[in-house]
Rosetta silent file (secondary structure, phi, psi, omega in degrees, C-alpha in Angstrom):
SEQUENCE: MGKVFLISPEAPVRQGDAAGEQREVAGGAVRLAILDNSKSNADHLLRMIIEGVKKELPVQSVVSLRKPNPSTPATGAMLDQIEKEADFVVSAMAD
SCORE:     score description
SCORE:     0.000 S_00000001
   1 L     0.000  137.638  178.566   42.411  -83.810    3.677 S_00000001
   2 L   -76.979  171.469  178.739   46.092  -84.587    3.100 S_00000001
   3 L   -83.840  143.906  175.033   49.002  -82.378    4.071 S_00000001
   4 L  -123.335  129.309  178.672   50.332  -79.798    1.643 S_00000001
   5 L   -99.193  124.332  178.739   53.805  -78.397    2.101 S_00000001
   6 L  -101.004  128.511 -178.288   54.270  -74.795    1.052 S_00000001
   7 L  -105.962  128.129  175.771   57.795  -73.784    0.166 S_00000001
   8 L   -94.256  132.457 -179.709   58.934  -70.202    0.541 S_00000001
   9 L   -77.374    6.805 -176.003   61.644  -69.109   -1.873 S_00000001
  10 L   -71.412  -24.287 -177.908   63.161  -66.843    0.794 S_00000001
  11 L  -152.631  153.664  179.207   65.683  -69.403    1.976 S_00000001
  12 L   -66.321  145.359  176.833   66.973  -72.802    0.883 S_00000001
  13 L   -87.639  127.041  178.954   65.133  -75.827    2.213 S_00000001
  14 L   -94.482  139.054  179.227   67.423  -78.139    4.114 S_00000001
  15 L   -57.840  131.380  175.175   66.891  -81.856    3.888 S_00000001
  16 L    89.674   -3.961  177.747   65.247  -83.216    7.013 S_00000001
  17 L   -65.364  141.589  177.405   63.897  -79.924    8.338 S_00000001
  18 L   -71.493  157.108  177.034   60.587  -80.314   10.107 S_00000001
  19 L   -61.190  144.949 -179.708   57.517  -78.680    8.643 S_00000001
  20 L   -79.799 -145.246 -178.740   57.118  -75.080    9.710 S_00000001
  21 L   -56.646  135.343  176.426   53.969  -73.373   10.847 S_00000001
  22 L  -110.719  144.213 -173.006   50.825  -75.401   10.264 S_00000001
  23 L  -138.198  132.348  173.840   47.536  -73.739    9.600 S_00000001
  24 L   -87.370  140.213  178.647   43.972  -74.975    9.467 S_00000001
  25 L  -101.245  124.828 -178.949   41.817  -73.489    6.749 S_00000001
  26 H   -57.656  132.678  177.507   38.326  -72.522    7.856 S_00000001
  27 H    80.236   -4.986  176.362   35.663  -74.609    6.151 S_00000001
  28 H    79.870   -4.267  178.972   38.236  -77.051    4.768 S_00000001
  29 L  -119.947  139.400 -177.428   38.553  -75.304    1.386 S_00000001
  30 E   -89.547  149.370  172.535   41.287  -72.846    0.489 S_00000001
  31 E  -107.752  117.980 -175.831   40.873  -69.432   -1.058 S_00000001
  32 E  -105.697  150.432  169.618   43.733  -68.802   -3.465 S_00000001
  33 E  -121.116  139.948  176.160   45.087  -65.652   -5.040 S_00000001
  34 E  -110.363  124.448  176.062   47.101  -65.659   -8.238 S_00000001
  35 E  -115.535  102.249 -178.399   49.541  -62.796   -8.702 S_00000001
  36 E   -86.882  126.333 -178.132   50.738  -62.770  -12.306 S_00000001
  37 L   -83.235    0.977  176.651   53.846  -60.627  -12.831 S_00000001
  38 L    75.213   14.250  172.275   52.864  -60.139  -16.514 S_00000001
  39 L   -77.547  158.818  178.637   55.913  -61.866  -17.988 S_00000001
  40 L   -56.185  134.811  175.683   55.361  -64.103  -20.989 S_00000001
  41 L    71.752   -1.881  176.887   53.888  -67.472  -20.056 S_00000001
  42 H   -60.764  -38.594  179.678   53.444  -66.637  -16.362 S_00000001
  43 H   -62.455  -38.014  178.685   49.687  -67.012  -16.855 S_00000001
  44 H   -67.590  -44.004  179.114   50.179  -70.519  -18.288 S_00000001
  45 H   -62.025  -45.941 -179.915   52.485  -71.554  -15.430 S_00000001
  46 H   -63.542  -39.602  177.680   50.086  -70.208  -12.808 S_00000001
  47 H   -61.341  -42.459  178.689   47.123  -71.962  -14.438 S_00000001
  48 H   -64.117  -40.018  178.640   49.012  -75.283  -14.334 S_00000001
  49 H   -63.234  -45.426 -179.352   49.884  -74.753  -10.659 S_00000001
  50 H   -64.036  -41.295  176.750   46.257  -74.005   -9.748 S_00000001
  51 H   -58.724  -41.290  177.882   45.029  -77.060  -11.650 S_00000001
  52 H   -65.124  -42.444  178.302   47.501  -79.156   -9.640 S_00000001
  53 H   -62.180  -42.460 -179.681   46.400  -77.625   -6.346 S_00000001
  54 H   -62.935  -26.521  176.862   42.745  -78.295   -7.223 S_00000001
  55 H   -73.724  -24.693 -175.828   43.582  -81.986   -7.716 S_00000001
  56 H  -100.702  -28.211 -173.630   45.027  -82.157   -4.192 S_00000001
  57 L  -136.163  152.830  170.362   42.829  -79.794   -2.179 S_00000001
  58 L   -73.025  128.774 -179.229   39.310  -78.408   -2.155 S_00000001
  59 E  -113.669  120.706 -179.244   39.504  -74.860   -3.530 S_00000001
  60 E   -77.643  -43.522 -177.510   36.722  -72.463   -2.589 S_00000001
  61 E  -157.890  159.001  175.300   37.787  -69.583   -4.829 S_00000001
  62 E  -132.985  122.516  175.641   40.614  -68.204   -6.963 S_00000001
  63 E  -101.761  121.934 -179.112   41.287  -64.474   -7.278 S_00000001
  64 E  -107.048  122.375  178.323   43.426  -63.678  -10.327 S_00000001
  65 E  -126.191  147.284 -178.731   45.403  -60.441  -10.384 S_00000001
  66 E  -131.859  125.668  176.417   47.951  -59.254  -12.938 S_00000001
  67 L   -69.284  150.593 -179.168   50.596  -56.586  -12.406 S_00000001
  68 L   -65.787  -30.812  175.626   50.807  -53.983  -15.197 S_00000001
  69 L  -157.750  159.532 -173.728   54.459  -54.869  -15.815 S_00000001
  70 L   -67.582  -23.283 -171.845   57.133  -57.126  -14.296 S_00000001
  71 L   -88.487   -5.800  179.278   59.369  -54.350  -12.961 S_00000001
  72 L  -109.726  149.823  178.029   56.879  -52.711  -10.602 S_00000001
  73 L   -71.957  164.723  173.788   55.568  -54.104   -7.328 S_00000001
  74 L   -61.996  144.773 -179.877   51.958  -55.072   -6.806 S_00000001
  75 L   -71.483  161.591  175.808   49.817  -52.068   -5.919 S_00000001
  76 H   -59.807  -37.838  178.954   48.488  -51.488   -2.440 S_00000001
  77 H   -63.876  -39.798  178.235   44.978  -52.128   -3.737 S_00000001
  78 H   -63.501  -45.708 -179.371   46.066  -55.512   -5.118 S_00000001
  79 H   -64.690  -37.969  176.682   47.672  -56.482   -1.821 S_00000001
  80 H   -63.103  -42.558  178.893   44.584  -55.352    0.099 S_00000001
  81 H   -62.776  -43.633  178.463   42.364  -57.477   -2.152 S_00000001
  82 H   -60.282  -45.050 -179.082   44.613  -60.501   -1.659 S_00000001
  83 H   -60.015  -39.716 -177.271   44.539  -60.016    2.113 S_00000001
  84 H   -77.495  -33.385 -167.860   40.718  -59.865    2.147 S_00000001
  85 H  -111.817    0.927 -174.951   39.952  -62.621   -0.362 S_00000001
  86 L  -139.064  150.074  173.224   42.685  -65.260   -0.063 S_00000001
  87 L   -93.143  -31.972 -177.379   44.296  -67.638    2.396 S_00000001
  88 E  -139.066  149.739  178.779   47.314  -68.332    0.161 S_00000001
  89 E  -119.348  136.163  173.385   49.001  -66.556   -2.742 S_00000001
  90 E  -115.438  124.406  177.845   50.693  -68.172   -5.716 S_00000001
  91 E  -132.019  144.298 -178.311   53.042  -65.958   -7.696 S_00000001
  92 E  -150.916  154.979  173.897   55.387  -66.977  -10.474 S_00000001
  93 L  -116.857  144.897  179.397   57.682  -65.571  -13.102 S_00000001
  94 L  -152.137  162.815  173.685   58.082  -67.161  -16.512 S_00000001
  95 L  -144.261    0.000    0.000   59.412  -66.447  -19.960 S_00000001
């Protein structure tokens, strides 16, 4: 399996920085969670991202969750489900 670099939007990525924490995924296939913020077209953007990930990596499962509206945080139940059922989370905003 090739390397996949995950970028966190929390801070700018500087050119030449070494890869951060590396993690092995049990069984070689990733379990993904999709957190849709419910803005227009977020579902389309997330679907395209997942299709791209599936072309690069074996994906065991995808859990799709949608917030009731963009201005509220994900519920505790949603976060608990993500923690139990996913190795990585993809979240996006779109309009």
